C-alpha positions as CSV (number, residue, x, y, z in Angstrom):
1,M,336.6,188.3,69.5
2,R,338.7,186.8,66.7
3,V,336.6,185.7,63.8
4,M,338.0,183.8,60.8
5,T,336.7,182.4,57.5
6,W,338.5,180.0,55.3
7,N,337.7,177.9,52.2
8,L,339.6,174.6,52.8
9,W,339.3,173.3,49.2
10,W,337.6,170.0,50.2
11,R,339.5,167.0,48.9
12,F,340.3,168.7,45.6
13,G,343.8,168.9,44.1
14,G,344.9,165.4,45.0
15,A,347.0,166.4,48.1
16,W,344.4,167.1,50.7
17,R,346.1,164.9,53.3
18,E,349.4,166.8,52.9
19,R,347.6,170.1,53.1
20,E,346.0,169.2,56.4
21,A,349.1,169.9,58.4
22,G,349.2,173.4,57.0
23,I,345.5,174.0,57.8
24,V,346.1,172.8,61.4
25,A,349.3,174.9,61.8
26,T,347.5,178.0,60.5
27,L,344.5,177.5,62.9
28,E,346.8,176.9,65.8
29,R,348.7,180.1,65.1
30,V,345.6,182.3,64.6
31,R,343.6,180.7,67.4
32,P,340.2,182.0,66.3
33,D,337.3,182.2,68.7
34,V,335.0,181.6,65.7
35,A,335.9,180.1,62.4
36,G,333.5,179.6,59.4
37,L,334.8,176.9,57.1
38,V,333.8,176.4,53.5
39,E,334.5,173.3,51.3
40,V,335.0,171.0,54.2
41,W,334.4,167.3,53.9
42,A,332.3,164.7,55.7
43,G,332.7,160.9,55.5
44,D,333.9,157.8,57.4
45,G,331.7,158.8,60.4
46,T,333.2,162.2,60.9
47,T,333.7,165.6,59.4
48,Q,336.7,167.8,58.8
49,A,335.3,170.5,61.1
50,H,335.0,168.1,64.0
51,L,338.5,166.7,63.5
52,L,339.9,170.2,63.4
53,A,338.0,171.1,66.6
54,D,339.6,168.2,68.3
55,R,343.1,169.1,67.1
56,L,342.6,172.7,68.5
57,G,341.8,171.5,72.0
58,G,338.2,170.6,72.1
59,M,336.5,173.5,70.3
60,A,332.8,173.0,69.5
61,A,332.0,172.2,65.8
62,A,329.1,172.0,63.5
63,F,328.6,170.8,59.9
64,A,326.0,171.1,57.2
65,P,326.1,169.5,53.7
66,T,325.8,171.8,50.7
67,S,325.7,171.5,46.9
68,L,328.3,174.3,46.2
69,P,330.7,173.4,44.9
70,P,329.3,170.1,43.5
71,A,331.4,167.0,44.4
72,P,333.1,165.6,41.3
73,D,331.0,162.9,39.5
74,P,332.7,160.6,38.8
75,P,335.3,161.1,41.6
76,E,338.7,162.4,40.5
77,E,340.4,159.9,42.7
78,P,339.4,157.2,45.2
79,S,339.5,159.2,48.4
80,Q,336.7,161.4,47.1
81,A,334.2,158.6,46.6
82,G,331.2,158.8,49.0
83,I,332.5,162.0,50.6
84,E,330.2,165.0,51.1
85,V,330.9,168.6,50.5
86,G,329.8,170.9,53.3
87,I,330.2,174.1,55.4
88,G,331.5,174.0,58.9
89,L,331.9,176.1,62.0
90,L,334.4,176.0,64.9
91,S,333.7,177.9,68.1
92,R,335.5,178.5,71.3
93,W,332.0,178.7,73.0
94,P,329.4,176.0,73.0
95,I,327.1,175.8,70.0
96,V,323.6,175.7,71.5
97,A,321.5,175.6,68.3
98,T,321.9,175.3,64.6
99,E,319.6,175.8,61.6
100,V,320.3,174.8,58.0
101,H,318.7,177.2,55.4
102,E,318.4,176.2,51.8
103,L,319.4,179.0,49.3
104,P,317.6,179.7,46.0
105,H,319.1,178.1,42.9
106,P,316.6,178.1,40.1
107,Q,319.3,178.4,37.4
108,R,321.6,175.6,38.5
109,G,318.9,173.4,39.8
110,G,319.6,170.1,41.6
111,P,320.3,169.8,45.3
112,P,320.2,173.1,47.2
113,P,323.1,175.1,48.4
114,T,322.8,175.9,52.1
115,A,323.6,178.4,54.9
116,L,324.4,177.2,58.4
117,L,323.0,179.5,61.2
118,A,324.5,178.8,64.6
119,T,323.8,180.3,68.0
120,L,326.9,180.3,70.3
121,D,326.8,180.6,74.1
122,H,329.0,183.7,74.3
123,P,329.5,185.1,77.9
124,A,327.9,188.4,76.8
125,G,324.8,186.7,75.3
126,P,323.8,184.6,72.3
127,L,326.1,185.1,69.3
128,R,324.6,184.4,65.9
129,V,326.8,183.2,63.1
130,V,325.9,182.4,59.5
131,V,328.3,180.4,57.4
132,A,327.8,180.1,53.6
133,C,329.2,179.6,50.2
134,I,327.3,180.9,47.2
135,E,327.3,180.6,43.4
136,W,330.4,181.5,41.4
137,E,329.8,180.6,37.7
138,P,328.9,183.5,35.4
139,A,326.2,181.4,33.8
140,F,324.4,181.3,37.1
141,A,324.8,184.9,38.0
142,A,321.1,185.3,38.8
143,D,321.5,182.5,41.4
144,Q,324.4,184.3,43.0
145,L,322.4,187.5,43.4
146,A,319.4,185.6,44.7
147,Q,321.5,183.8,47.3
148,S,323.1,187.1,48.4
149,T,319.6,188.5,48.8
150,A,318.5,185.5,50.9
151,L,321.6,185.7,53.1
152,A,321.0,189.4,53.6
153,A,317.4,188.7,54.7
154,L,318.6,186.0,57.1
155,A,321.3,188.1,58.7
156,A,319.0,191.0,59.1
157,D,316.2,189.0,60.6
158,P,315.1,190.8,63.9
159,R,314.8,187.4,65.7
160,L,318.7,187.4,65.6
161,D,318.9,190.7,67.5
162,G,320.8,190.8,70.8
163,D,323.7,192.4,72.6
164,L,326.3,191.0,70.2
165,P,326.9,191.6,66.5
166,V,325.4,189.2,63.9
167,L,328.1,187.6,61.8
168,L,328.0,186.3,58.2
169,V,331.2,184.5,57.1
170,G,332.2,182.5,54.1
171,D,333.2,182.4,50.5
172,L,330.8,184.7,48.7
173,N,332.6,184.4,45.3
174,A,332.6,188.2,44.7
175,A,334.4,191.2,46.0
176,F,332.3,193.3,48.4
177,D,332.0,196.1,45.9
178,Q,330.8,193.8,43.0
179,P,327.1,194.0,42.1
180,D,326.5,190.4,43.3
181,L,326.8,191.4,46.9
182,R,324.8,194.6,46.8
183,P,322.0,193.2,49.1
184,L,324.6,192.4,51.7
185,R,326.2,195.9,51.4
186,D,322.8,197.3,52.4
187,V,322.7,195.5,55.8
188,M,326.2,194.4,56.7
189,V,329.6,196.0,57.6
190,D,332.7,194.7,55.7
191,T,335.0,194.1,58.7
192,W,338.0,194.1,56.4
193,T,337.5,197.8,55.5
194,A,336.3,198.7,59.0
195,G,339.4,197.0,60.5
196,G,341.9,198.7,58.2
197,G,342.7,195.7,56.1
198,D,345.0,196.1,53.1
199,P,342.8,197.4,50.3
200,A,344.9,195.4,47.8
201,A,344.5,192.1,49.6
202,V,343.1,189.1,47.7
203,T,341.9,185.7,49.0
204,L,342.0,183.9,45.6
205,S,345.4,184.6,44.3
206,S,346.9,183.7,41.0
207,A,350.3,183.3,42.8
208,V,349.0,180.0,44.3
209,P,350.0,177.2,41.9
210,E,346.6,175.5,42.2
211,A,344.6,178.7,41.7
212,P,341.6,178.4,39.4
213,L,342.7,180.9,36.8
214,E,339.6,180.1,34.8
215,A,337.5,181.9,37.5
216,T,338.1,185.2,36.0
217,K,335.4,186.9,38.0
218,Q,337.0,185.9,41.3
219,I,340.7,185.5,40.7
220,D,343.0,188.1,42.4
221,R,340.0,189.5,44.4
222,R,339.0,189.4,48.0
223,I,336.0,187.1,47.8
224,D,336.0,185.5,51.3
225,H,334.4,187.7,53.9
226,V,333.7,188.4,57.5
227,L,330.6,190.6,57.5
228,A,328.8,191.9,60.6
229,R,325.8,193.9,61.6
230,P,325.0,195.6,64.9
231,G,323.0,193.4,67.3
232,R,320.4,196.1,67.6
233,P,319.2,199.0,65.4
234,G,321.4,202.1,66.0
235,G,324.3,200.0,67.3
236,A,327.8,199.9,65.9
237,V,330.3,197.3,64.8
238,T,333.8,198.0,66.1
239,V,336.7,196.2,64.4
240,R,340.2,196.4,65.8
241,R,342.0,195.0,62.8
242,A,341.7,192.6,59.9
243,Y,344.3,190.5,58.1
244,L,345.0,187.4,56.0
245,A,346.1,184.0,57.2
246,G,347.1,180.9,55.4
247,D,348.6,183.1,52.7
248,H,352.1,181.5,52.7
249,P,353.2,177.9,52.0
250,V,353.6,175.5,55.0
251,G,356.1,172.8,54.4
252,G,356.4,173.9,50.7
253,R,352.7,173.8,50.1
254,Y,349.8,176.3,50.4
255,P,347.2,174.9,52.8
256,S,344.4,175.8,50.4
257,D,343.8,177.5,47.1
258,H,342.1,180.3,49.2
259,F,343.6,182.5,51.8
260,A,341.8,183.0,55.1
261,V,340.4,186.3,56.4
262,V,340.6,187.2,60.1
263,A,338.8,190.0,61.8
264,E,339.2,191.1,65.5
265,L,335.9,192.6,66.7
266,E,334.9,194.2,70.0
267,P,332.2,191.8,71.4
């Protein structure tokens, strides 16, 4: 079971149309069974997740709006006007149910950030996947910890138990060993480490020309994650390997300011 997470950088940076070809090419090369997407857009009657699902040969797709990161106000350029920021999911298997969970944000306030919980019709039984992006700004560090705690509680909920692992994927804006993700360390397995991924790998690299160098807490760290827990108490999560994708320019341009994480798990 090939699971992927990728922050697609919404319509930021002024060249989102040109980057789309690299996004599609990367997804076509990796061919994930499940892909959690962060900073995807919705507008003009569709979503980026659904368009990508169609390009990949009819995968199932889901989308949920979120407030992280906030859309620019006013828009930086005309194509951003009226376009939502969201989180998305692509699945090789049918998506039979979705839930949108609001995450705590007392410091930042305003509209809530969200997590998308989907149930997939995997041949071996229901597969539960949570997709999320959480706070990153140091001024709102308490929000980030509260959101990590809420995600840990959601992923550990016994109603999600079954024969397959429970997955949590997304941009968590911290390395797995940073204090912000302590609640998730208590209940989830880092598939990167379990799969023998390069310990020096990063997903927000200062080598990318558009990298947000001001994000000193995140830059040159692995902040995008595929986490998993056993489907039942006493079970195990088996990871064959873990690696990066989207970490080289396509047609002279990086597809996103983030690199993707891919983990291959035993179902």
